[in-house]
C-alpha positions in Angstrom: 141.1 119.3 69.9 141.9 120.6 73.5 139.5 121.9 76.1 140.7 124.2 78.8 139.6 123.7 82.3 141.4 126.0 84.5 145.1 124.9 84.2 144.2 121.4 83.0 144.3 120.5 79.3 142.1 117.6 78.3 142.9 116.0 74.9 139.5 114.8 73.7 140.8 113.3 70.5 143.4 111.1 72.3 140.8 109.9 74.7 138.5 108.9 71.8 141.3 107.1 69.9 142.3 105.2 73.0 138.6 104.3 73.6 138.3 103.0 70.1 141.6 101.1 70.1 140.7 99.6 73.6 137.4 98.3 72.3 139.0 96.8 69.3 141.6 95.1 71.3 139.0 93.8 73.7 137.0 92.3 70.7 140.2 90.6 69.4 140.9 89.1 72.7 137.4 87.7 73.0 137.4 86.3 69.4 141.0 84.8 70.0 139.8 83.1 73.3 136.6 81.6 71.7 138.5 80.5 68.5 141.1 78.9 70.9 138.5 77.0 72.9 136.7 76.0 69.5 139.9 74.7 67.7 142.0 73.4 70.6 140.9 69.9 69.8 141.7 70.2 66.2 144.7 68.4 64.7 147.3 70.5 62.7 145.9 69.3 59.3 142.5 70.5 60.3 143.8 73.9 61.4 145.7 74.4 58.0 142.5 73.4 56.2 140.5 75.9 58.2 143.1 78.7 57.8 143.2 78.0 53.9 139.2 78.1 53.7 139.1 81.5 55.6 142.1 82.9 53.5 140.4 81.9 50.2 137.1 83.4 51.3 138.6 86.7 52.2 140.8 86.9 49.0 137.7 86.1 47.0 135.8 88.9 48.6 138.6 91.3 48.3 139.0 90.6 44.6 135.3 90.8 44.0 135.2 94.4 45.6 138.1 95.6 43.5 137.0 94.2 40.3 133.3 94.9 40.4 133.5 98.6 39.7 135.7 98.1 36.5 133.2 95.5 35.0 130.2 97.6 35.1 129.1 99.2 31.8 127.9 102.7 32.4 125.5 104.1 29.8 125.7 107.7 29.2 122.9 109.2 27.3 123.3 112.3 25.4 120.5 114.9 25.8 118.2 115.2 22.8 118.7 118.3 20.8 116.0 121.0 21.0 115.3 122.7 17.8 112.9 125.6 17.9 112.0 127.7 14.8 111.5 131.4 14.8 107.8 130.9 14.5 107.7 129.0 17.8 109.9 131.6 19.6 107.7 134.5 18.6 104.6 132.7 19.9 106.4 132.1 23.2 107.3 135.8 23.6 105.1 137.6 26.2 102.6 140.2 24.8 102.4 143.6 26.5 99.1 145.3 26.1 99.0 149.1 25.5 97.3 149.4 28.8 100.2 147.7 30.6 102.7 149.8 28.8 100.9 153.0 29.8 101.0 151.9 33.5 104.7 151.3 33.3 105.2 154.8 31.8 103.3 156.4 34.6 105.3 154.4 37.1 108.6 155.6 35.4 107.3 159.3 35.8 106.5 158.8 39.6 110.0 157.2 40.3 112.3 159.1 42.6 115.9 158.9 43.0 115.8 157.0 46.3 113.9 154.1 44.9 116.3 153.9 41.9 119.2 153.7 44.3 117.7 150.9 46.4 116.8 148.9 43.5 119.6 149.3 41.0 118.2 146.7 38.4 114.6 148.3 38.2 115.4 150.9 35.4 116.9 148.0 33.4 113.8 145.8 33.8 111.6 148.8 32.8 113.8 149.4 29.7 113.4 145.8 28.8 109.6 146.0 29.1 109.6 149.1 26.8 111.8 147.3 24.2 109.6 144.1 24.4 106.4 146.4 23.9 108.1 148.1 20.8 109.2 144.8 19.5 105.6 143.4 19.6 104.4 146.3 17.6 106.6 145.4 14.7 
């Protein structure tokens, strides 16, 4: 990403990457110096044992991280099947009273073309209300 300041182009991403890399190198140097001070009095055999122990620890952690997801047993549950009879469906259907139907009829008569253009799904909804009312009469 570049920001323009006059004729100068400042590369923000490069500066950020250099800052992160510099911080990592600084930490590595500090760790190396402290380990050198700590292990400078060790004999060769002690250094090899320490190196082997650290290596085994990191190898074990890496293998654990890699193998753990494959050993998990995921339990996938199927949803229960919902069975409804026609009797239940009829009871669930909303009932439209004759009074409500008359109000819908009056509203349809008062509708103008501007309202219908502004609300394209309104006539479909009113038609469904009529069909529902007639299906309740049967």
